[in-house]
C-alpha positions in Angstrom: -36.0 -70.5 -36.9 -32.7 -70.1 -35.5 -30.2 -72.7 -35.9 -28.6 -74.1 -32.6 -25.3 -72.7 -33.7 -27.1 -69.2 -34.0 -28.7 -69.7 -30.8 -25.5 -70.8 -29.1 -23.7 -67.7 -30.5 -26.5 -65.3 -29.2 -26.4 -67.0 -25.9 -22.6 -66.8 -25.8 -22.8 -63.0 -26.3 -25.3 -62.4 -23.8 -23.3 -64.3 -21.3 -20.4 -62.5 -22.5 -22.2 -59.1 -22.0 -23.9 -59.9 -18.9 -20.3 -60.7 -17.8 -18.6 -57.3 -18.7 -21.7 -55.6 -17.3 -21.0 -57.6 -13.8 -17.3 -56.8 -13.7 -17.9 -52.8 -14.3 -20.3 -52.9 -11.6 -17.6 -54.8 -9.4 -15.1 -52.4 -10.5 -17.1 -49.1 -9.9 -17.8 -50.4 -6.5 -14.1 -51.4 -6.0 -12.0 -49.0 -7.4 -9.2 -49.6 -5.2 -7.4 -52.6 -7.0 -7.7 -50.5 -10.4 -6.0 -47.2 -9.0 -3.2 -49.5 -7.2 -2.4 -52.2 -9.3 0.9 -50.4 -10.3 1.8 -50.3 -6.7 1.9 -53.9 -6.4 5.9 -54.9 -6.9 4.7 -58.3 -8.2 2.1 -56.7 -10.4 -0.9 -58.7 -9.0 -4.1 -57.4 -7.9 -3.9 -55.9 -4.8 -6.9 -55.7 -2.4 -8.4 -53.0 -0.3 -7.5 -54.4 2.8 -3.7 -55.2 1.7 -1.6 -54.4 4.2 1.1 -53.9 1.4 -0.9 -51.2 -0.6 -2.6 -49.1 2.4 0.4 -47.5 3.6 1.5 -46.6 0.1 -1.8 -45.2 -1.0 -2.0 -42.9 2.4 1.6 -41.8 1.7 0.4 -40.9 -1.6 -2.4 -38.9 -0.4 -0.1 -37.2 2.2 2.4 -36.2 -0.4 -0.5 -34.5 -2.7 -1.6 -32.7 0.0 1.7 -31.5 1.1 2.2 -30.6 -2.6 -1.2 -28.7 -2.9 -0.3 -26.7 0.3 3.4 -25.7 -0.9 1.5 -24.2 -4.2 -1.2 -22.6 -2.1 1.7 -20.8 0.2 3.4 -20.0 -3.4 0.3 -18.3 -4.9 -1.0 -17.1 -1.5 -4.7 -17.1 -0.2 -6.1 -13.4 -0.4 -9.0 -13.2 -2.5 -8.7 -10.8 -5.7 -11.0 -7.7 -4.9 -13.7 -6.7 -6.5 -13.0 -3.5 -8.3 -16.0 -0.9 -8.3 -16.2 1.5 -11.2 -17.1 5.2 -9.9 -18.8 8.0 -12.1 -16.6 11.2 -11.9 -19.2 13.4 -13.6 -19.5 15.7 -10.4 -22.2 18.0 -9.8 -20.4 21.2 -9.3 -21.4 24.9 -8.5 -19.9 27.0 -11.2 -16.9 29.4 -10.6 -15.7 27.6 -7.6 -12.7 26.1 -6.4 -14.3 22.6 -6.8 -15.4 23.3 -10.4 -11.8 24.0 -11.1 -10.5 20.5 -9.3 -13.2 18.8 -11.6 -11.6 19.9 -14.4 -8.4 18.8 -13.2 -9.8 15.1 -12.2 -11.1 15.0 -15.8 -7.8 15.6 -17.3 -6.2 13.3 -14.9 -8.4 10.4 -15.8 -7.8 11.2 -19.5 -4.1 10.5 -19.0 -4.2 7.7 -16.6 -4.7 3.8 -16.6 -5.5 1.0 -13.9 -2.2 0.1 -11.7 -0.7 -3.1 -12.8 0.5 -5.3 -9.7 3.4 -7.4 -9.6 1.0 -10.4 -8.6 -0.8 -10.3 -11.9 0.4 -13.5 -12.7 0.2 -15.3 -9.6 -3.6 -14.1 -9.2 -4.6 -15.9 -12.7 -2.5 -19.0 -11.5 -4.6 -18.7 -8.2 -7.7 -18.3 -10.1 -6.9 -21.5 -12.3 -6.1 -23.4 -9.2 -9.0 -22.8 -7.3 -11.2 -23.5 -10.4 -12.5 -27.2 -10.5 -11.2 -28.7 -13.7 -12.6 -32.0 -13.8 -11.7 -33.7 -17.3 -10.6 -30.4 -19.1 -8.4 -30.3 -22.0 -4.6 -29.0 -21.7 -5.3 -26.1 -24.0 -8.2 -24.7 -21.7 -5.9 -24.4 -18.7 -3.1 -22.9 -20.6 -5.0 -20.7 -23.1 -5.8 -17.9 -20.5 -2.2 -17.9 -19.4 -1.0 -17.9 -23.1 -3.3 -15.2 -23.7 -2.1 -13.0 -21.0 1.8 -13.5 -21.8 0.8 -12.5 -25.4 -1.1 -9.5 -24.7 1.4 -8.3 -22.2 -1.0 -8.0 -19.2 0.7 -10.8 -17.2 4.1 -9.6 -18.2 4.2 -6.0 -18.1 6.3 -3.9 -15.7 4.4 -3.7 -12.4 3.1 -0.1 -10.9 2.5 -1.5 -7.5 4.1 -4.0 -5.3 1.4 -6.2 -3.3 2.4 -7.7 0.0 0.3 -10.3 2.1 2.5 -10.8 5.2 5.4 -9.4 7.3 8.1 -11.2 5.7 7.0 -10.0 2.5 6.9 -6.4 3.5 10.4 -6.5 5.0 11.5 -8.2 1.9 9.9 -5.0 -0.3 11.7 -2.6 1.9 15.2 -4.3 2.3 15.5 -5.0 -1.6 15.3 -1.0 -2.3 11.6 0.2 -2.0 11.4 1.1 -5.5 7.7 0.8 -5.8 4.7 1.7 -3.7 3.4 -1.1 -1.5 -0.3 -2.1 -1.6 -1.3 -4.3 1.4 -4.8 -5.6 0.6 -7.7 -6.0 2.9 -8.0 -9.9 4.1 -4.2 -10.4 3.7 -2.8 -11.7 6.6 -0.7 -8.3 7.3 -3.8 -6.2 7.1 -5.9 -8.5 9.1 -2.9 -8.3 11.9 -2.8 -4.7 11.5 -6.4 -4.2 11.9 -6.4 -6.5 14.9 -3.9 -4.8 17.0 -5.9 -1.6 16.4 -9.0 -3.4 17.6 -7.1 -4.7 20.8 -5.6 -1.3 21.4 -9.3 0.3 21.2 -8.1 2.4 18.5 -10.5 4.1 16.1 -12.1 1.8 13.5 -15.5 3.3 12.4 -16.7 6.9 11.7 -18.8 6.9 14.9 -15.6 6.1 17.2 -13.9 8.6 15.3 -16.4 11.2 16.1 -16.7 10.0 19.7 -12.7 9.8 20.5 -11.2 12.3 18.4 -13.6 14.9 17.5 -15.3 14.5 21.0 -15.3 18.5 21.8 -17.8 20.0 19.5 -16.3 23.7 20.5 -12.8 22.8 19.3 -11.8 23.9 15.8 -9.7 21.9 12.9 -8.3 23.0 9.4 -10.3 22.0 6.1 -10.0 22.8 2.7 -13.4 24.4 1.9 -13.9 23.8 -2.2 -17.0 25.6 -2.3 -15.0 29.2 -2.2 -14.9 31.2 -5.0 -12.4 30.2 -7.7 -8.9 31.5 -7.0 -9.7 32.2 -3.4 -7.9 30.4 -0.3 -9.6 26.9 0.5 -8.0 26.6 3.9 -10.2 27.8 6.8 -11.0 26.6 10.2 -14.2 25.4 11.2 -15.8 23.7 14.4 -16.0 20.3 15.0 -20.1 20.3 15.4 -20.2 21.6 11.7 -17.9 18.5 10.5 -20.6 16.2 12.7 -23.5 18.0 11.1 -22.6 17.8 7.5 -21.8 14.2 7.9 -25.4 13.2 9.3 -27.1 15.4 6.8 -25.2 15.3 3.6 -27.9 17.0 1.9 -27.2 20.5 3.2 -23.8 20.2 1.5 -23.0 22.3 -1.7 -19.3 21.5 -2.2 -17.0 19.1 -0.2 -14.6 19.7 2.5 -11.6 17.8 2.6 -10.0 17.4 6.3 -6.4 18.0 6.6 -4.3 16.1 8.9 -6.1 15.3 12.3 -3.4 14.9 15.0 -4.3 11.6 16.9 -4.0 12.4 20.4 -5.6 9.3 21.7 -3.4 6.0 21.7 -1.5 6.2 18.8 -1.6 3.8 15.7 -0.1 0.4 15.9 1.7 -0.1 12.2 3.4 -3.2 11.0 6.2 -4.1 13.4 8.9 -3.8 10.4 8.2 -0.4 9.7 8.0 0.6 13.4 11.4 -0.9 13.9 13.0 0.5 11.2 11.6 4.1 11.5 14.3 6.5 12.5 12.3 9.7 13.0 11.5 10.6 16.4 8.9 13.6 16.0 8.0 15.7 18.8 4.3 16.8 18.2 2.4 19.0 20.2 -1.4 20.0 19.8 -2.8 23.3 21.4 -5.7 22.5 23.6 -8.1 24.5 21.7 -7.5 22.9 18.4 -7.8 19.1 16.9 -6.2 20.2 13.6 -2.6 19.4 12.3 -0.1 18.4 14.5 2.6 21.2 14.6 6.4 20.6 15.5 6.9 21.4 19.1 7.7 20.3 22.7 6.1 17.2 23.7 6.1 13.6 23.9 8.1 11.2 21.5 5.8 9.6 18.7 7.3 6.7 16.6 5.0 7.7 13.5 3.0 10.6 14.3 -0.4 9.4 13.4 -3.1 11.3 12.1 -6.6 11.1 10.6 -7.9 12.3 7.2 -11.7 12.9 6.9 -12.7 13.7 3.7 -16.2 14.3 2.2 -17.4 12.5 -0.8 -16.0 14.0 -4.4 -13.1 15.7 -2.6 -10.0 16.1 -5.0 -6.6 16.8 -4.1 -4.3 17.7 -6.7 -0.8 16.3 -7.3 1.6 16.8 -4.8 4.6 15.2 -2.6 4.2 15.0 1.1 6.4 17.1 3.4 10.3 16.8 3.7 11.1 13.6 1.9 9.1 11.5 4.3 7.5 7.9 3.6 4.0 7.7 4.2 1.6 4.9 5.3 -2.4 5.2 4.9 -5.1 2.8 6.3 -8.6 3.2 5.0 -10.8 3.0 8.0 -14.2 3.7 6.2 -15.0 4.3 2.5 -13.1 4.5 -0.7 -10.0 6.3 -1.9 -8.9 6.6 -5.5 -5.2 7.3 -5.7 -3.3 8.5 -8.6 0.7 7.7 -9.0 3.4 7.7 -11.1 5.7 5.0 -10.2 7.7 4.8 -13.2 8.6 8.5 -13.1 11.5 9.1 -15.3 14.3 11.6 -14.8 12.5 13.9 -17.2 9.2 13.8 -16.0 10.8 14.5 -12.5 12.7 17.5 -14.0 9.3 18.6 -15.4 7.6 18.3 -12.5 9.9 20.4 -10.1 10.0 23.2 -13.0 6.4 23.1 -14.2 4.6 26.3 -13.2 0.9 25.2 -13.6 1.2 21.6 -12.2 -1.2 20.2 -14.7 -1.6 16.4 -14.7 -0.7 15.8 -18.7 2.6 15.7 -20.6 4.3 13.1 -18.6 6.2 10.4 -20.3 4.8 7.6 -18.3 1.3 9.1 -17.2 -0.6 7.9 -14.5 -1.9 4.9 -12.7 -5.0 4.3 -10.8 -5.3 2.1 -7.6 -8.6 2.1 -5.8 -8.3 1.5 -2.0 -11.2 0.4 0.0 -11.8 -0.5 3.8 -8.7 -2.1 5.6 -6.5 -1.7 2.5 -3.0 -0.3 3.4 -0.7 1.7 0.9 2.8 2.8 1.6 4.3 5.5 -0.4 8.2 6.1 -1.1 9.7 9.3 -0.3 8.7 11.9 -2.4 6.1 10.1 -4.1 4.0 12.2 -6.5 0.0 11.2 -6.0 -3.2 13.0 -6.3 -6.3 11.4 -4.7 -10.4 11.6 -5.8 -12.6 10.5 -2.9 -16.0 9.3 -4.2 -17.6 8.9 -0.9 -17.1 10.1 2.8 -14.1 8.5 3.8 -11.9 8.3 7.0 -8.3 7.1 6.8 -5.4 6.8 9.4 -1.8 7.4 8.2 1.5 8.6 9.5 4.9 9.8 8.3 8.0 7.8 8.6 11.7 7.4 7.2 14.1 4.6 6.9 16.7 6.7 5.6 17.9 10.4 6.9 19.5 10.9 3.3 15.9 10.9 2.0 14.6 13.5 4.5 17.4 15.8 3.9 17.1 15.4 -0.2 13.2 16.1 0.3 13.9 19.2 2.5 16.0 20.8 -0.1 13.5 20.3 -2.6 10.9 21.7 -0.6 13.0 24.9 0.3 13.8 25.4 -3.4 9.9 24.6 -4.7 7.4 24.6 -1.7 4.7 24.4 -4.3 5.4 20.8 -4.6 3.5 19.9 -1.2 0.3 20.6 0.4 2.3 21.1 3.8 4.6 22.9 6.0 8.1 22.1 6.7 8.2 20.6 10.2 9.2 23.1 12.8 11.8 20.9 14.6 13.2 19.1 11.4 16.6 20.8 12.2 16.6 19.3 15.9 15.8 15.7 14.2 18.6 16.2 12.0 21.1 17.5 14.8 20.0 14.4 17.0 20.4 12.2 14.4 23.9 13.4 13.3 25.0 13.5 17.0 23.9 9.8 17.7 25.7 8.5 14.3 28.9 10.6 15.0 29.2 9.7 18.8 32.5 8.5 19.6 31.3 6.4 22.3 30.3 3.1 21.0 27.5 2.3 23.4 25.6 5.3 22.4 26.5 5.5 18.6 23.6 5.0 16.4 24.8 2.1 13.9 24.4 3.0 10.2 26.0 0.9 7.3 28.2 2.4 4.9 25.9 3.2 2.0 23.4 5.2 4.1 26.3 6.9 5.9 28.1 8.1 2.5 24.3 8.9 1.3 23.8 11.0 4.4 27.2 12.8 3.7 26.6 13.8 0.3 23.1 15.0 0.8 24.4 17.2 3.7 27.0 18.6 1.7 24.5 19.4 -1.1 22.7 20.8 1.5 24.7 23.4 3.3 26.3 24.5 -0.1 22.8 25.9 -1.2 21.5 29.3 -1.0 18.8 29.7 1.8 15.3 30.1 1.0 12.1 30.4 3.0 10.7 33.0 5.6 12.5 34.7 8.2 11.6 32.4 11.1 12.6 29.2 9.1 15.8 30.9 7.8 16.8 31.7 11.6 16.2 27.8 12.3 18.4 26.8 9.4 20.8 29.4 10.1 21.2 27.9 13.4 21.4 24.3 12.2 24.0 25.5 9.6 26.1 27.1 12.4 26.0 24.0 14.5 27.1 22.0 11.7 30.0 24.0 11.0 31.0 24.0 14.6 30.6 20.5 15.2 32.4 19.8 11.8 29.9 17.1 11.0 30.8 16.8 7.0 34.3 16.5 7.8 33.4 13.7 10.5 31.0 12.1 8.2 33.8 11.8 5.5 36.0 10.3 8.0 33.5 7.9 8.9 32.9 6.8 5.5 36.5 6.4 4.9 36.8 4.1 8.0 34.0 2.0 7.0 35.4 1.5 3.5 
């Protein structure tokens, strides 16, 4: 039998235990005093309904929300795209141009790697920010970042500049445009661009492309037929009805067709406003009435970005090239997928090799190639003379356009294409000299109200490039040399080089 002392002790223990349980239950029901005790300046227990504590707690929650919104703004809200892997083991017909291109693609993939975006670290922070943490240790949060920094995956020099909004695009262009710009689908800028196209009733589907742009089955368009014999020319004209038939009956294909630039004669494209404002290229485009093919430079209406479509069938391959006359390029994927191969870190030695190399194979470059997968509503903006190759793993429709923010780049690209026509897969625009003449006339106009304002740096670059251009030996066909000669004759008559020197001196 237990003594009274033992009973008293046991009873006291029960009482004390019950008291603790009761207190715990009360505190679990009413967490407010415990959380806000430190907020009471007198150190007393504050009750939930205390008028002294409630405003402070509300302010604290408001501050936390503001801090969370600030962090979200810094790291962005665009979701990380799900990258799909594509098989490049193509079934090709032997001894065709497609077989040759398939060998080229195999070599290209062997010397390329996935592109490093400049927002890699930000995406990792975003992933951690959006992951529910609960009661986790500091090490579990910092370890992924530490591993990324140690491996270099989060600190490696980027290949692509990722932009999500209009302000970011303007900063990227103003700061030098030193990397290709990628605008991912789902970002505010991509959504706004697609919305502008939707409101303008522009092409947003393949079916709409066939009904609005390729509406006349009897018209012709230019394509590259990779099914021709090895060494034979791939370019030829086909009827629009054949393009549609191959799309709806893909089993009839043997080798893919690659549709070249298809002029957009419908409504024109709506690109980000910062590009439309900055573009100084007024191209005169004209399309023959019996064709829906590549735009030719001729008399017609002014268009700001000269929009065009690219229609490419599954397994199409474009070898490495640079776009025409030093122009920048913007591409929006309307349907399908493109794999872009780029050399954003090209060194001077690699550039010399590219211009001098005769076979134009993908190997042997110091920095190699990077791969960027473009899917629906992704936008890519390439710099002047951006060397690239393209693989199309599925039927794909893109809309694109050329533009320039600096005429000096156009003159430099024009000279390079004259001396090395094999660098591009396009012809020099017919009226490029009219564009240059119009630009120089406006820049050097003595009437301030009519003068085109240009900063001193660009004016100096135009002067140097023009001096280089007029001093080089002319190269090209008879018709082109005639247009070039007329431009040089006018340049001497108008004394453009001397007037540019004086203008640069006046701005110094």
